C-alpha positions in Angstrom: 10.8 -0.5 9.3 14.3 1.1 8.0 15.3 3.8 5.7 17.7 2.2 3.6 17.0 0.2 0.7 18.2 -3.2 0.0 19.9 -4.0 -3.3 17.7 -5.1 -6.1 19.0 -8.4 -6.0 17.9 -9.0 -2.3 14.2 -8.3 -3.5 12.1 -11.2 -4.3 9.0 -11.1 -6.0 5.8 -12.6 -7.7 3.0 -11.5 -10.1 -0.2 -12.1 -8.7 -3.7 -11.9 -10.4 -6.3 -9.9 -8.8 -9.7 -8.2 -9.3 -8.0 -5.0 -10.1 -5.4 -7.0 -12.4 -1.9 -8.2 -11.7 -0.2 -7.3 -8.9 3.6 -7.6 -8.2 4.3 -8.7 -4.7 7.9 -7.8 -3.4 9.6 -9.0 -0.4 13.1 -8.5 1.6 14.0 -10.8 4.3 12.4 -8.8 6.5 8.9 -8.6 5.4 6.7 -7.2 2.0 8.0 -4.2 0.9 5.8 -3.7 -2.1 2.4 -4.3 -3.8 2.2 -2.6 -7.3 -0.4 -2.6 -10.0 0.4 -2.4 -13.7 1.4 1.2 -14.5 1.7 2.4 -10.9 2.6 5.6 -10.8 5.8 5.2 -8.6 6.9 1.5 -9.5 10.2 1.3 -11.4 9.9 -2.3 -12.2 11.4 -5.9 -11.4 13.9 -6.7 -13.7 16.4 -7.0 -11.2 14.6 -8.8 -8.8 14.5 -12.5 -8.2 10.9 -14.1 -9.0 10.5 -16.7 -6.1 6.9 -18.1 -6.4 7.3 -20.2 -3.0 8.8 -17.3 -0.9 6.7 -17.8 2.4 6.1 -14.1 3.0 4.8 -13.6 -0.9 2.3 -16.8 -0.8 0.9 -15.4 2.3 0.4 -11.9 1.2 -1.2 -13.4 -2.2 -3.5 -15.7 0.2 -4.5 -12.8 2.3 -5.0 -10.5 -0.7 -7.3 -13.1 -2.4 -9.3 -13.2 0.9 -9.5 -9.3 0.9 -11.2 -9.2 -2.7 -13.3 -12.2 -1.6 -14.6 -10.0 1.4 -13.8 -12.5 4.0 -10.5 -10.6 5.1 -10.5 -7.1 6.8 -7.3 -7.0 8.6 -3.7 -8.2 7.0 -0.8 -9.9 9.0 1.9 -10.0 6.9 5.3 -8.9 7.9 6.2 -5.5 6.5 9.5 -3.9 5.7 8.4 -0.3 4.7 11.1 1.2 2.8 11.4 5.1 2.9 12.4 8.0 4.9 11.2 8.4 8.5 8.7 10.7 7.7 7.4 8.5 5.0 7.3 5.7 7.4 5.5 7.7 10.1 2.7 8.6 7.5 2.5 5.0 6.4 2.2 3.5 9.9 -0.6 5.8 10.9 -2.2 4.7 7.7 -2.5 1.2 8.9 -4.4 2.8 11.9 -7.4 3.8 9.8 -9.8 0.6 10.2 -11.5 -1.0 7.3 -14.5 0.9 6.0 -13.4 4.1 7.7 -12.0 7.0 5.7 -10.3 10.1 6.6 -9.3 13.2 4.8 -6.0 14.2 4.2 -5.7 17.1 6.4 -7.3 14.6 9.6 -4.2 12.2 8.5 -1.6 15.2 8.3 -3.2 15.8 12.1 -2.9 12.3 13.0 0.7 12.1 12.1 1.2 15.1 14.1 1.8 17.7 11.0 -1.4 19.4 10.5 0.3 22.3 8.7 2.0 19.7 6.1 -1.1 18.4 4.3 0.9 18.4 1.0 4.0 16.8 2.5 1.7 14.1 4.0 0.0 13.8 1.0 3.2 13.1 -1.2 4.0 10.6 1.3 0.9 8.7 0.9 1.4 8.8 -2.8 4.6 7.1 -2.3 3.2 4.3 -0.3 5.0 1.3 -1.5 2.3 -1.5 -0.1 -0.7 -0.4 -1.6 -3.9 -2.3 -0.2 -2.2 -3.7 2.9 -1.0 -0.2 4.1 -4.4 1.5 3.0 -3.5 4.8 1.3 -6.9 4.3 -0.5 -9.0 5.3 2.5 -7.5 8.8 2.6 -9.9 11.1 0.5 -10.4 14.7 0.0 -11.6 17.0 2.6 -14.9 17.2 1.0 -15.1 13.2 0.6 -14.0 13.2 -2.9 -11.4 11.1 -4.4 -8.1 12.6 -4.7 -5.2 10.9 -6.3 -4.0 7.3 -6.1 -1.1 6.1 -7.5 -2.5 2.8 -9.0 -5.3 5.2 -10.6 -8.8 6.5 -9.3 -10.5 3.7 -10.7 -8.7 1.2 -8.5 -9.5 3.5 -5.5 -12.9 3.7 -6.2 -13.3 -0.1 -6.3 -11.3 -0.5 -3.2 -13.5 1.9 -1.4 -16.6 0.2 -2.5 -15.5 -2.9 -1.6 -14.8 -1.8 1.9 -17.4 1.0 2.7 -20.0 0.8 -0.5 -18.9 4.2 -2.0 
């Protein structure tokens, strides 16, 4: 994982159909750097990226996402290149420790990151997660167990949690 952002020309992508609509999967030479829904809150578009339906990281991610939606995969193993600040990357890294079928509150996640007083900042970093689903930000819920925020929309978060934990 690194802080710098590659030039748009270095990013390759595909658009992959899923149970939640079309997903834009993006990769650098180091690994998957994005999974975005249509109307994703923080997605700026892929116009300058290179379309590459044969890229091995993209095809592996698509295959694993299909298996996840079919209920036959609970842990992903595609290489990742999470582009963000050191703080964001620490929050996203800790998201990957949340097991399939488990949910945690934003406060619990902030404590796990070592920033128990920074719940809002941790929540903001969670909302900026560039690799939805594989980096499972949907597993973070309000302290009362309610659904709070999701860059792909609450209906998608509800779907993902129902797929994993029957909520």
